C-alpha positions in Angstrom: 8.5 -16.8 16.2 5.2 -17.2 14.4 3.7 -14.6 12.0 0.0 -14.0 11.4 0.2 -15.6 8.0 2.5 -18.4 8.4 1.6 -21.2 6.1 -0.3 -19.1 3.6 1.1 -19.1 0.1 0.3 -16.4 -2.3 0.9 -16.4 -6.1 1.5 -12.9 -7.1 0.7 -12.1 -10.9 0.5 -8.3 -10.4 2.8 -5.6 -11.4 3.3 -1.8 -10.9 1.8 -0.8 -7.5 -1.6 -1.6 -6.2 -1.3 -5.4 -6.4 2.6 -5.5 -5.4 1.6 -3.3 -2.4 -1.0 -5.7 -1.2 1.3 -8.7 -1.7 4.1 -6.9 0.1 1.9 -6.4 3.1 1.0 -10.3 3.0 4.6 -11.0 2.9 5.1 -8.6 5.8 2.6 -10.8 7.8 4.4 -13.9 7.0 2.9 -15.2 3.8 5.0 -17.0 1.3 4.6 -14.6 -1.7 5.8 -16.0 -5.1 6.2 -13.1 -7.6 5.7 -14.3 -11.2 7.6 -12.0 -13.6 8.2 -12.2 -17.4 11.8 -13.3 -18.1 14.2 -10.8 -19.2 11.9 -7.9 -18.2 10.1 -8.5 -15.1 7.8 -6.0 -13.2 7.4 -2.8 -15.2 8.7 -0.7 -12.3 12.1 -2.3 -12.3 12.9 0.2 -15.0 11.2 3.0 -13.5 14.3 5.1 -12.5 16.5 6.7 -11.6 17.2 6.5 -8.8 18.8 2.8 -9.0 20.1 0.8 -6.2 23.8 1.0 -6.0 25.6 -2.3 -5.1 28.3 -3.0 -2.6 31.0 -2.2 -5.2 29.4 1.3 -5.8 27.9 0.1 -9.3 24.4 0.9 -10.4 22.1 -2.2 -10.5 18.8 -3.0 -12.4 16.8 -2.4 -9.3 14.8 0.9 -9.3 13.9 2.5 -5.9 10.2 2.4 -7.1 10.2 -1.3 -7.5 12.0 -1.8 -4.1 9.3 0.1 -2.3 6.7 -2.5 -3.0 8.2 -6.0 -3.3 10.2 -6.8 -0.2 9.9 -10.3 1.4 8.8 -12.0 -2.1 10.4 -14.7 -4.1 10.9 -14.0 -7.7 10.2 -16.7 -10.3 10.4 -15.9 -14.1 8.0 -17.9 -16.0 7.0 -17.1 -19.6 3.1 -17.4 -19.4 2.9 -17.1 -23.1 4.2 -20.8 -23.5 2.0 -23.8 -22.8 4.7 -25.2 -20.5 4.8 -21.9 -18.6 1.0 -21.9 -18.2 1.0 -25.4 -17.0 3.7 -24.7 -14.6 1.5 -21.8 -13.1 -1.6 -23.9 -12.9 0.6 -26.5 -10.9 1.6 -23.8 -8.5 -2.1 -22.7 -8.2 -2.7 -26.1 -6.7 -0.3 -25.3 -3.8 -1.4 -21.7 -3.3 -4.2 -20.2 -1.1 -4.4 -16.7 -2.8 -3.8 -15.5 -6.3 -3.4 -11.7 -6.9 -3.4 -10.4 -10.6 -4.0 -6.9 -12.2 -4.5 -7.9 -15.8 -7.1 -6.4 -18.0 -10.7 -8.1 -17.8 -10.5 -11.5 -19.5 -6.8 -11.0 -20.1 -5.7 -14.4 -18.4 -8.5 -16.4 -20.0 -6.3 -17.2 -23.1 -3.6 -18.7 -20.7 -6.3 -20.8 -18.8 -5.3 -18.7 -15.6 -8.8 -16.9 -15.2 -10.9 -17.5 -12.2 -13.3 -19.8 -13.8 -10.4 -22.1 -14.9 -8.4 -22.1 -11.7 -11.4 -22.5 -9.3 -11.8 -26.0 -11.0 -8.3 -27.1 -9.8 -8.3 -25.4 -6.4 -11.8 -24.9 -5.1 -10.4 -23.0 -2.0 -8.5 -20.4 -4.0 -8.9 -16.7 -3.2 -8.5 -15.1 -6.5 -8.1 -11.2 -6.3 -8.6 -9.4 -9.5 -7.4 -5.7 -9.4 -8.6 -3.6 -12.4 -9.1 0.1 -13.3 -12.8 0.1 -13.7 -14.1 -3.5 -12.6 -15.0 -6.7 -14.2 -18.2 -5.2 -15.8 -19.7 -1.7 -16.9 -18.9 0.4 -19.9 -15.3 1.1 -19.0 -14.4 -2.4 -17.9 -11.9 -2.8 -20.7 -10.0 0.5 -20.3 -6.5 0.5 -18.6 -6.5 1.9 -15.3 -3.7 4.3 -14.0 -3.5 6.1 -10.7 -3.5 9.8 -11.8 -6.4 9.0 -14.3 -8.3 7.4 -11.6 -7.8 10.5 -9.3 -9.0 12.5 -12.1 -12.3 10.6 -13.0 -12.8 9.7 -9.3 -13.2 13.3 -8.1 -10.1 13.5 -6.1 -8.5 16.2 -8.3 -11.7 18.3 -7.8 -10.9 18.7 -4.1 -7.1 18.8 -4.3 -5.1 21.8 -4.9 -5.6 25.6 -4.5 -9.1 27.1 -5.3 -9.9 28.0 -8.9 -9.1 31.7 -9.3 -6.3 31.7 -6.8 -2.4 31.6 -7.5 -1.7 28.0 -8.4 -5.3 27.1 -8.6 -6.5 24.1 -10.7 -6.7 20.4 -10.4 -3.8 18.5 -8.7 -3.0 14.9 -7.9 -1.9 13.7 -4.7 2.1 13.5 -4.3 2.0 9.6 -4.2 -0.2 7.3 -6.2 -2.8 7.3 -3.4 -5.4 5.5 -5.3 -3.1 2.6 -6.1 -2.0 2.4 -2.5 -5.5 2.5 -1.0 -6.6 -0.1 -3.4 -3.8 -2.4 -2.3 -4.9 -2.1 1.3 -8.4 -2.8 0.3 -7.0 -6.0 -1.5 -5.2 -6.9 1.9 -8.6 -6.8 3.7 -10.5 -8.6 1.0 -8.1 -11.3 1.0 -8.0 -11.7 4.6 -11.8 -11.8 4.8 -12.0 -14.3 1.9 -9.3 -16.5 3.6 -11.5 -16.6 6.7 -14.4 -17.7 4.7 -12.3 -20.3 2.8 -11.2 -21.8 6.3 -14.6 -22.0 7.6 -16.4 -23.5 4.3 -13.7 -24.8 2.0 -15.2 -22.2 -0.6 -12.7 -19.9 -2.4 -14.0 -16.7 -4.4 -12.9 -14.1 -6.6 -12.5 -10.5 -5.6 -13.4 -7.9 -7.9 -11.5 -4.8 -7.0 -11.4 -1.6 -9.0 -9.3 1.5 -8.7 -12.3 3.5 -9.4 -14.4 1.9 -6.9 -11.8 2.4 -4.3 -11.4 6.1 -5.2 -15.0 6.9 -4.8 -15.3 5.1 -1.7 -12.5 7.0 0.0 -13.8 10.3 -0.9 -15.2 9.8 2.7 -16.5 13.0 4.1 -16.3 15.0 0.8 -18.7 12.5 -0.9 -20.9 12.6 2.3 -20.8 16.4 2.2 -22.4 16.0 -1.3 -24.6 13.1 -0.8 -26.1 14.5 2.4 -25.8 18.3 2.0 -26.3 18.5 -1.7 -23.3 21.0 -2.1 -20.5 20.0 -4.6 -17.2 20.3 -2.8 -14.3 22.2 -4.3 -10.7 22.7 -4.0 -9.7 24.6 -0.9 -5.9 24.2 -0.7 -4.9 22.8 2.8 -8.0 24.0 4.3 -10.7 21.7 5.7 -14.4 21.8 4.3 -16.0 21.2 7.8 -13.5 22.6 10.3 -12.0 26.2 10.9 -9.2 26.8 11.5 -7.7 23.8 10.0 -5.1 24.6 7.4 -1.5 25.5 6.7 -0.8 28.8 8.3 1.9 31.4 7.4 4.4 32.4 9.9 7.3 35.0 9.7 9.6 32.6 8.1 7.5 30.0 6.4 4.3 27.8 7.2 3.1 25.4 9.6 0.0 23.1 9.9 -2.7 24.3 12.4 -5.4 21.6 13.1 -8.0 23.0 15.6 -10.4 20.3 16.0 -12.9 21.6 18.6 -14.1 24.7 20.4 -11.8 24.2 23.5 -8.9 24.0 21.1 -9.9 27.1 19.6 -10.2 28.9 23.0 -6.7 27.8 23.8 -5.4 28.8 20.5 -6.8 32.3 20.9 -5.1 32.6 24.1 -1.7 31.8 22.6 -2.1 34.3 19.8 -3.2 37.1 22.4 -6.8 37.3 21.2 -9.0 35.6 23.8 -11.7 37.9 22.7 -12.2 35.8 19.4 -13.3 32.6 21.3 -15.9 34.7 23.1 -17.1 36.4 19.9 -20.5 34.9 19.0 -19.5 35.0 15.2 -16.7 32.4 16.2 -17.8 30.6 19.2 -18.6 27.2 17.6 -17.1 25.4 14.8 -20.3 25.9 12.8 -19.9 29.6 13.3 -16.2 29.6 12.1 -17.1 27.7 9.1 -19.7 30.3 8.1 -17.3 33.0 9.0 -14.2 31.3 7.2 -13.7 34.1 4.7 -13.2 36.9 7.6 -11.7 34.8 10.2 -8.9 33.1 8.4 -7.3 36.2 7.1 -7.6 37.7 10.5 -5.5 34.8 12.1 -3.1 34.8 9.2 -2.2 38.5 9.8 -1.4 37.5 13.5 0.5 34.4 12.9 2.8 36.3 10.5 4.3 38.2 13.3 6.5 35.3 14.6 8.4 32.4 13.2 6.9 29.1 12.9 9.0 27.6 15.8 7.6 30.2 18.1 4.0 29.1 17.5 4.7 25.6 17.4 6.2 25.7 20.8 3.6 27.9 22.2 0.8 25.6 20.6 2.3 22.4 22.0 2.5 23.9 25.4 -1.3 24.7 25.1 -2.1 21.2 23.6 -3.3 22.7 20.4 -2.4 20.3 17.4 0.0 21.9 15.1 2.9 20.5 13.1 5.8 21.6 10.7 5.4 21.1 7.1 8.4 18.7 6.7 10.2 17.8 3.6 11.0 14.0 3.1 14.4 14.4 4.5 13.1 16.0 7.6 10.5 13.4 7.9 13.2 10.8 8.5 15.2 13.1 10.7 12.2 13.5 13.1 12.5 12.5 16.6 9.4 10.4 16.8 10.0 8.9 13.3 13.5 7.7 14.5 11.9 6.6 18.0 9.3 4.3 16.1 12.0 2.9 14.0 10.3 3.6 10.8 13.4 3.5 8.8 14.8 -0.1 8.3 17.5 -1.7 6.3 17.2 -5.0 4.6 19.7 -7.3 2.8 19.7 -7.4 -1.0 21.2 -9.9 -3.3 23.5 -7.0 -4.7 25.2 -7.1 -1.4 24.0 -3.8 -0.4 21.5 -3.3 2.3 18.4 -1.5 1.3 16.9 1.5 3.3 13.0 1.0 3.4 10.1 2.1 5.4 8.6 -0.6 7.9 5.2 -1.7 8.0 3.2 0.7 10.3 1.6 -2.4 12.3 3.0 -3.3 15.4 1.8 -6.7 16.7 2.2 -7.5 20.5 2.3 -11.2 19.9 3.3 -11.7 16.2 5.7 -8.8 15.2 6.5 -8.4 11.6 9.8 -10.3 10.5 11.4 -8.8 7.5 13.1 -11.4 5.3 14.9 -9.4 2.5 14.6 -6.5 0.4 12.9 -7.1 -3.1 14.3 -10.0 -5.1 16.3 -9.7 -8.3 14.5 -10.9 -11.5 14.2 -14.8 -11.3 16.3 -15.0 -8.2 14.1 -17.8 -6.8 12.9 -19.7 -9.9 14.9 -22.9 -9.4 14.1 -22.7 -5.6 10.3 -22.5 -5.9 10.1 -25.1 -8.7 12.1 -27.7 -6.5 10.4 -27.0 -3.0 6.8 -26.6 -4.5 6.5 -28.7 -7.4 9.5 -31.1 -7.0 11.3 -30.2 -10.2 15.0 -31.3 -9.8 17.9 -29.3 -11.2 17.9 -31.3 -14.5 14.2 -30.3 -15.0 14.8 -26.7 -14.3 17.8 -26.7 -16.7 15.5 -28.2 -19.5 12.9 -25.5 -18.8 15.5 -22.8 -19.0 16.9 -24.1 -22.3 13.5 -24.3 -23.8 12.9 -20.5 -22.8 10.0 -21.2 -20.4 11.8 -20.0 -17.3 14.4 -17.4 -16.4 16.9 -17.4 -13.5 18.7 -14.5 -11.7 19.2 -11.3 -13.6 
């Protein structure tokens, strides 16, 4: 069965998360992703554990759960780009690739002859995606970029966490590397757009994608609140800056998330809690009124909701078509009926002999469904295969390159 990116080949020189997340999505879509790694070490995240994958015999492997989350469907080749022969091998691979993804510091690949200006001379149609912390220019261009640092400088921590002066108040980072992941998704969108341009014109291009730019861009309504309204947003815990009531609420036995999105839902919510008068009260009749009266309305609602367990409110609100959900732990997420029905947990074969549990790609294509090949490769698993299939180097040639320390093989 055809996949959307059948016939597209990607040379992946990226490490950690933003780049590998992007290339994993491209692999899910059918691209042949060749992941280039340093012999003996590989992607930094291979060692970011525990936990590590346990093989079929019950022994720990060198494959961390972190690495496995972002590298399925790829082929790993171990090439030492610090050697002239390694650099030449990579340039030869570029000739046969449509896309290159890298996340080295600005100018870091120039000394290897693997920068955009060098490679566009040998493959004019190449889409060259450069992911950095701060972009290819500007006063911070040479800084290393890490997700948490970008969440801080890019404003996300200023709107994440409990309000200053309250218990637990102060800056908080998001519980996953959100800026890395969003940058990876922007990379996918940019690469697909650039591939379309290359198909029409024969012209490749460099994509300059920065973690900081991504972070500022996806401040979304919080940025717009400032740019349009002139008010600097602050931390509000789980509350929404523009909607009330829209936050985690207490129940007699814990918490649940209440997400009242319009005035009709608010009226139905008030019926559920036995206070229909609140919806008719001019102080709370519209969302704008409720935002203005947040300080008095929310404590009033919290006092009512504490009288019953969360399950009571969730059942009653669902019956009234008012959005509300439990606050699930990760184990509860994968035990959720809807998550199970959607098949979000998958298992893929791994070279260790043990299947790896993963989360499927969320996109469901009607004509070209995602076809998963395998879990993330072990280091150098496909070195000989790729060099033979793409460059025509036979076993003797691969042996010579291995003996010279230019390439690595499995493990």
